[in-house]
Jmol script that loads the backbone (N, CA, C; Angstrom):
load data "model"
ATOM      1  N   MET A   1     120.401  97.635  78.940  1.00  0.00           N
ATOM      2  CA  MET A   1     118.857  98.102  79.237  1.00  0.00           C
ATOM      3  C   MET A   1     119.092  97.189  80.246  1.00  0.00           C
ATOM      4  N   ARG A   2     119.483  96.159  81.239  1.00  0.00           N
ATOM      5  CA  ARG A   2     118.969  96.576  82.674  1.00  0.00           C
ATOM      6  C   ARG A   2     119.860  97.492  83.267  1.00  0.00           C
ATOM      7  N   LYS A   3     120.553  98.093  83.234  1.00  0.00           N
ATOM      8  CA  LYS A   3     120.320  98.949  84.188  1.00  0.00           C
ATOM      9  C   LYS A   3     119.560 100.601  83.953  1.00  0.00           C
ATOM     10  N   TYR A   4     118.672 100.716  82.320  1.00  0.00           N
ATOM     11  CA  TYR A   4     117.273 101.669  82.611  1.00  0.00           C
ATOM     12  C   TYR A   4     116.357 101.456  83.571  1.00  0.00           C
ATOM     13  N   VAL A   5     116.444 100.275  83.123  1.00  0.00           N
ATOM     14  CA  VAL A   5     115.047  99.469  83.880  1.00  0.00           C
ATOM     15  C   VAL A   5     114.866  99.677  85.532  1.00  0.00           C
ATOM     16  N   ILE A   6     116.175  98.994  85.888  1.00  0.00           N
ATOM     17  CA  ILE A   6     116.987  99.371  87.408  1.00  0.00           C
ATOM     18  C   ILE A   6     116.885 100.423  87.982  1.00  0.00           C
ATOM     19  N   LEU A   7     117.043 101.378  87.060  1.00  0.00           N
ATOM     20  CA  LEU A   7     117.050 103.188  86.698  1.00  0.00           C
ATOM     21  C   LEU A   7     115.813 103.441  87.471  1.00  0.00           C
ATOM     22  N   ILE A   8     114.838 103.103  86.501  1.00  0.00           N
ATOM     23  CA  ILE A   8     113.411 103.950  85.772  1.00  0.00           C
ATOM     24  C   ILE A   8     112.524 103.409  87.582  1.00  0.00           C
ATOM     25  N   LEU A   9     113.004 101.478  87.950  1.00  0.00           N
ATOM     26  CA  LEU A   9     112.073 101.349  89.383  1.00  0.00           C
ATOM     27  C   LEU A   9     112.271 101.820  90.538  1.00  0.00           C
ATOM     28  N   SER A  10     113.699 102.262  90.391  1.00  0.00           N
ATOM     29  CA  SER A  10     114.115 102.764  91.342  1.00  0.00           C
ATOM     30  C   SER A  10     113.138 104.519  91.605  1.00  0.00           C
ATOM     31  N   LEU A  11     113.797 104.901  90.981  1.00  0.00           N
ATOM     32  CA  LEU A  11     113.344 106.063  90.487  1.00  0.00           C
ATOM     33  C   LEU A  11     111.296 106.129  91.747  1.00  0.00           C
ATOM     34  N   PHE A  12     110.978 104.997  91.053  1.00  0.00           N
ATOM     35  CA  PHE A  12     109.540 104.653  91.046  1.00  0.00           C
ATOM     36  C   PHE A  12     109.335 104.878  92.286  1.00  0.00           C
ATOM     37  N   MET A  13     110.037 103.673  92.492  1.00  0.00           N
ATOM     38  CA  MET A  13     110.298 103.431  93.827  1.00  0.00           C
ATOM     39  C   MET A  13     110.465 104.632  95.240  1.00  0.00           C
ATOM     40  N   ILE A  14     110.550 105.569  94.748  1.00  0.00           N
ATOM     41  CA  ILE A  14     111.135 106.724  95.113  1.00  0.00           C
ATOM     42  C   ILE A  14     110.111 107.323  95.369  1.00  0.00           C
ATOM     43  N   CYS A  15     109.580 107.923  94.811  1.00  0.00           N
ATOM     44  CA  CYS A  15     108.677 108.912  94.007  1.00  0.00           C
ATOM     45  C   CYS A  15     106.955 108.122  94.972  1.00  0.00           C
ATOM     46  N   LEU A  16     106.287 107.103  94.966  1.00  0.00           N
ATOM     47  CA  LEU A  16     105.703 106.113  95.321  1.00  0.00           C
ATOM     48  C   LEU A  16     105.393 106.924  96.229  1.00  0.00           C
ATOM     49  N   PRO A  17     105.993 106.121  97.972  1.00  0.00           N
ATOM     50  CA  PRO A  17     105.708 106.270  99.084  1.00  0.00           C
ATOM     51  C   PRO A  17     105.615 107.818  98.840  1.00  0.00           C
ATOM     52  N   LEU A  18     106.365 108.784  98.725  1.00  0.00           N
ATOM     53  CA  LEU A  18     106.643 110.315  98.767  1.00  0.00           C
ATOM     54  C   LEU A  18     105.120 111.119  98.502  1.00  0.00           C
ATOM     55  N   TYR A  19     104.330 110.355  97.065  1.00  0.00           N
ATOM     56  CA  TYR A  19     103.590 110.549  96.277  1.00  0.00           C
ATOM     57  C   TYR A  19     101.707 109.414  97.373  1.00  0.00           C
ATOM     58  N   GLY A  20     102.259 108.939  98.144  1.00  0.00           N
ATOM     59  CA  GLY A  20     101.123 108.776  99.610  1.00  0.00           C
ATOM     60  C   GLY A  20     101.121 108.651 101.026  1.00  0.00           C
ATOM     61  N   LEU A  21     102.475 109.693 101.162  1.00  0.00           N
ATOM     62  CA  LEU A  21     102.432 111.043 101.731  1.00  0.00           C
ATOM     63  C   LEU A  21     101.608 112.446 101.934  1.00  0.00           C
ATOM     64  N   TYR A  22     101.303 112.697 100.507  1.00  0.00           N
ATOM     65  CA  TYR A  22     101.503 113.866  99.854  1.00  0.00           C
ATOM     66  C   TYR A  22      99.745 112.890 100.270  1.00  0.00           C
ATOM     67  N   TYR A  23      99.006 112.787  99.287  1.00  0.00           N
ATOM     68  CA  TYR A  23      97.580 112.437  99.065  1.00  0.00           C
ATOM     69  C   TYR A  23      96.675 111.826 100.543  1.00  0.00           C
ATOM     70  N   GLU A  24      98.269 111.320 101.889  1.00  0.00           N
ATOM     71  CA  GLU A  24      97.428 111.886 102.908  1.00  0.00           C
ATOM     72  C   GLU A  24      97.976 112.323 104.020  1.00  0.00           C
ATOM     73  N   SER A  25      97.552 113.510 103.929  1.00  0.00           N
ATOM     74  CA  SER A  25      97.751 114.575 104.099  1.00  0.00           C
ATOM     75  C   SER A  25      97.009 115.252 103.844  1.00  0.00           C
ATOM     76  N   GLN A  26      96.069 115.362 102.260  1.00  0.00           N
ATOM     77  CA  GLN A  26      95.132 115.711 101.984  1.00  0.00           C
ATOM     78  C   GLN A  26      93.738 116.340 102.705  1.00  0.00           C
ATOM     79  N   PRO A  27      92.983 116.677 102.719  1.00  0.00           N
ATOM     80  CA  PRO A  27      91.550 117.158 103.107  1.00  0.00           C
ATOM     81  C   PRO A  27      90.951 115.719 102.817  1.00  0.00           C
ATOM     82  N   LYS A  28      89.877 115.581 102.802  1.00  0.00           N
ATOM     83  CA  LYS A  28      88.768 115.054 102.852  1.00  0.00           C
ATOM     84  C   LYS A  28      87.589 115.061 102.861  1.00  0.00           C
ATOM     85  N   VAL A  29      86.612 115.265 102.490  1.00  0.00           N
ATOM     86  CA  VAL A  29      85.088 115.725 102.475  1.00  0.00           C
ATOM     87  C   VAL A  29      84.119 114.108 102.447  1.00  0.00           C
ATOM     88  N   GLY A  30      83.041 114.116 102.728  1.00  0.00           N
ATOM     89  CA  GLY A  30      82.722 113.925 103.069  1.00  0.00           C
ATOM     90  C   GLY A  30      82.531 111.863 103.834  1.00  0.00           C
ATOM     91  N   PRO A  31      81.624 110.561 103.334  1.00  0.00           N
ATOM     92  CA  PRO A  31      82.359 109.939 104.276  1.00  0.00           C
ATOM     93  C   PRO A  31      83.870 109.855 104.236  1.00  0.00           C
ATOM     94  N   ILE A  32      84.347 110.291 103.599  1.00  0.00           N
ATOM     95  CA  ILE A  32      85.662 109.390 103.313  1.00  0.00           C
ATOM     96  C   ILE A  32      86.394 110.050 104.615  1.00  0.00           C
ATOM     97  N   GLY A  33      85.826 111.821 104.878  1.00  0.00           N
ATOM     98  CA  GLY A  33      86.613 112.398 106.199  1.00  0.00           C
ATOM     99  C   GLY A  33      87.398 111.873 106.794  1.00  0.00           C
ATOM    100  N   ASN A  34      88.293 111.239 106.616  1.00  0.00           N
ATOM    101  CA  ASN A  34      87.718 110.488 108.645  1.00  0.00           C
ATOM    102  C   ASN A  34      88.725 110.993 109.666  1.00  0.00           C
ATOM    103  N   GLY A  35      89.452 112.023 108.392  1.00  0.00           N
ATOM    104  CA  GLY A  35      90.432 112.518 109.376  1.00  0.00           C
ATOM    105  C   GLY A  35      91.852 111.858 108.801  1.00  0.00           C
ATOM    106  N   VAL A  36      93.222 112.384 109.974  1.00  0.00           N
ATOM    107  CA  VAL A  36      94.581 111.992 109.565  1.00  0.00           C
ATOM    108  C   VAL A  36      94.796 110.765 109.792  1.00  0.00           C
ATOM    109  N   GLN A  37      94.916 109.599 108.763  1.00  0.00           N
ATOM    110  CA  GLN A  37      95.462 108.209 108.996  1.00  0.00           C
ATOM    111  C   GLN A  37      97.147 108.184 109.655  1.00  0.00           C
ATOM    112  N   LYS A  38      97.165 107.825 110.442  1.00  0.00           N
ATOM    113  CA  LYS A  38      98.999 107.238 111.163  1.00  0.00           C
ATOM    114  C   LYS A  38      99.529 106.542 109.829  1.00  0.00           C
ATOM    115  N   THR A  39     100.072 106.068 109.342  1.00  0.00           N
ATOM    116  CA  THR A  39     100.639 105.641 108.307  1.00  0.00           C
ATOM    117  C   THR A  39     102.190 104.972 109.347  1.00  0.00           C
ATOM    118  N   PRO A  40     102.126 103.240 109.640  1.00  0.00           N
ATOM    119  CA  PRO A  40     103.566 102.729 110.155  1.00  0.00           C
ATOM    120  C   PRO A  40     104.957 103.798 109.286  1.00  0.00           C
ATOM    121  N   TRP A  41     105.891 104.159 109.657  1.00  0.00           N
ATOM    122  CA  TRP A  41     106.552 104.423 109.425  1.00  0.00           C
ATOM    123  C   TRP A  41     107.588 104.327 108.346  1.00  0.00           C
ATOM    124  N   PHE A  42     107.868 103.150 108.448  1.00  0.00           N
ATOM    125  CA  PHE A  42     108.500 101.455 107.978  1.00  0.00           C
ATOM    126  C   PHE A  42     108.094 101.113 106.662  1.00  0.00           C
ATOM    127  N   LEU A  43     106.375 101.749 106.011  1.00  0.00           N
ATOM    128  CA  LEU A  43     106.046 102.160 105.116  1.00  0.00           C
ATOM    129  C   LEU A  43     106.617 102.304 104.496  1.00  0.00           C
ATOM    130  N   ILE A  44     107.324 103.181 103.983  1.00  0.00           N
ATOM    131  CA  ILE A  44     107.613 104.843 104.146  1.00  0.00           C
ATOM    132  C   ILE A  44     109.401 104.846 103.863  1.00  0.00           C
ATOM    133  N   VAL A  45     109.279 104.687 104.657  1.00  0.00           N
ATOM    134  CA  VAL A  45     110.750 104.393 104.961  1.00  0.00           C
ATOM    135  C   VAL A  45     111.372 103.463 104.645  1.00  0.00           C
ATOM    136  N   TRP A  46     111.369 102.133 104.124  1.00  0.00           N
ATOM    137  CA  TRP A  46     111.419 100.961 103.623  1.00  0.00           C
ATOM    138  C   TRP A  46     111.683 100.524 102.171  1.00  0.00           C
ATOM    139  N   PRO A  47     110.307 101.596 101.276  1.00  0.00           N
ATOM    140  CA  PRO A  47     111.220 101.873 100.224  1.00  0.00           C
ATOM    141  C   PRO A  47     111.825 102.355  99.688  1.00  0.00           C
ATOM    142  N   ILE A  48     112.433 104.044 100.445  1.00  0.00           N
ATOM    143  CA  ILE A  48     113.114 104.825 100.474  1.00  0.00           C
ATOM    144  C   ILE A  48     114.422 103.890  99.835  1.00  0.00           C
ATOM    145  N   ILE A  49     113.896 103.680 100.669  1.00  0.00           N
ATOM    146  CA  ILE A  49     115.772 102.854 101.445  1.00  0.00           C
ATOM    147  C   ILE A  49     116.274 102.639 100.581  1.00  0.00           C
ATOM    148  N   ALA A  50     115.673 101.315  99.541  1.00  0.00           N
ATOM    149  CA  ALA A  50     115.800 100.069  98.971  1.00  0.00           C
ATOM    150  C   ALA A  50     115.547 100.497  97.438  1.00  0.00           C
ATOM    151  N   GLY A  51     114.889 101.838  97.395  1.00  0.00           N
ATOM    152  CA  GLY A  51     114.869 102.803  95.606  1.00  0.00           C
ATOM    153  C   GLY A  51     116.283 103.589  94.676  1.00  0.00           C
ATOM    154  N   LEU A  52     116.421 103.689  96.774  1.00  0.00           N
ATOM    155  CA  LEU A  52     117.896 104.269  96.902  1.00  0.00           C
ATOM    156  C   LEU A  52     118.924 103.550  97.009  1.00  0.00           C
ATOM    157  N   ASN A  53     119.281 102.319  97.017  1.00  0.00           N
ATOM    158  CA  ASN A  53     119.691 101.366  97.247  1.00  0.00           C
ATOM    159  C   ASN A  53     120.337 100.774  95.537  1.00  0.00           C
ATOM    160  N   PHE A  54     118.216 100.961  94.671  1.00  0.00           N
ATOM    161  CA  PHE A  54     119.012  99.813  93.328  1.00  0.00           C
ATOM    162  C   PHE A  54     119.049 101.621  92.349  1.00  0.00           C
ATOM    163  N   LEU A  55     118.963 103.343  92.677  1.00  0.00           N
ATOM    164  CA  LEU A  55     119.530 103.931  92.157  1.00  0.00           C
ATOM    165  C   LEU A  55     121.507 103.690  91.681  1.00  0.00           C
ATOM    166  N   VAL A  56     122.004 104.247  93.715  1.00  0.00           N
ATOM    167  CA  VAL A  56     123.450 103.783  93.385  1.00  0.00           C
ATOM    168  C   VAL A  56     123.441 102.638  92.863  1.00  0.00           C
ATOM    169  N   LEU A  57     123.502 101.279  92.210  1.00  0.00           N
ATOM    170  CA  LEU A  57     123.523 100.104  91.739  1.00  0.00           C
ATOM    171  C   LEU A  57     123.591 100.610  89.762  1.00  0.00           C
ATOM    172  N   SER A  58     122.551 101.309  89.382  1.00  0.00           N
ATOM    173  CA  SER A  58     122.562 101.493  88.340  1.00  0.00           C
ATOM    174  C   SER A  58     123.229 102.887  88.806  1.00  0.00           C
ATOM    175  N   ILE A  59     123.660 102.698  89.191  1.00  0.00           N
ATOM    176  CA  ILE A  59     125.052 104.215  88.474  1.00  0.00           C
ATOM    177  C   ILE A  59     125.437 103.291  88.614  1.00  0.00           C
ATOM    178  N   ILE A  60     126.190 102.443  89.039  1.00  0.00           N
ATOM    179  CA  ILE A  60     127.074 102.137  89.244  1.00  0.00           C
ATOM    180  C   ILE A  60     127.179 101.014  88.621  1.00  0.00           C
ATOM    181  N   MET A  61     125.938 100.662  87.454  1.00  0.00           N
ATOM    182  CA  MET A  61     126.352 100.227  86.488  1.00  0.00           C
ATOM    183  C   MET A  61     127.068 100.840  85.140  1.00  0.00           C
ATOM    184  N   PHE A  62     126.189 102.709  85.394  1.00  0.00           N
ATOM    185  CA  PHE A  62     126.332 103.857  84.305  1.00  0.00           C
ATOM    186  C   PHE A  62     128.035 103.510  83.944  1.00  0.00           C
ATOM    187  N   VAL A  63     128.806 103.824  85.349  1.00  0.00           N
ATOM    188  CA  VAL A  63     129.665 104.116  85.460  1.00  0.00           C
ATOM    189  C   VAL A  63     131.240 103.158  85.072  1.00  0.00           C
ATOM    190  N   LYS A  64     130.599 101.674  85.228  1.00  0.00           N
ATOM    191  CA  LYS A  64     131.351 101.039  84.433  1.00  0.00           C
ATOM    192  C   LYS A  64     131.040 100.006  83.154  1.00  0.00           C
ATOM    193  N   GLU A  65     129.986 101.174  82.924  1.00  0.00           N
ATOM    194  CA  GLU A  65     129.909 100.502  81.043  1.00  0.00           C
ATOM    195  C   GLU A  65     130.525 101.592  81.015  1.00  0.00           C
ATOM    196  N   ARG A  66     131.046 102.928  81.303  1.00  0.00           N
ATOM    197  CA  ARG A  66     132.042 103.871  80.204  1.00  0.00           C
ATOM    198  C   ARG A  66     132.956 103.868  80.694  1.00  0.00           C
ATOM    199  N   LYS A  67     133.468 103.505  81.868  1.00  0.00           N
ATOM    200  CA  LYS A  67     134.545 103.098  81.715  1.00  0.00           C
ATOM    201  C   LYS A  67     135.416 101.861  80.955  1.00  0.00           C
ATOM    202  N   THR A  68     134.064 100.378  80.119  1.00  0.00           N
ATOM    203  CA  THR A  68     134.942  99.512  79.206  1.00  0.00           C
ATOM    204  C   THR A  68     135.076 100.218  78.265  1.00  0.00           C
ATOM    205  N   HIS A  69     133.727 101.792  77.894  1.00  0.00           N
ATOM    206  CA  HIS A  69     134.164 102.218  76.433  1.00  0.00           C
ATOM    207  C   HIS A  69     135.131 103.188  76.054  1.00  0.00           C
TER     208      HIS A  69
END
end "model"
wireframe off; spacefill off
backbone 0.3
color backbone group
């Protein structure tokens, strides 16, 4: 059960910053449209790295369970 939770959350951690980049690059109209905002890259890179690490951890957990059965 734990490996499924880690898998789902790691995919969420990878997709969320990518969605943030997509949302940030969309043009905005009206009072919100102040131009492109500069986002510090560590706010994008670190969650993706952490998500990839958790993804590898969940894959390792799946492989270990398969070897025991």
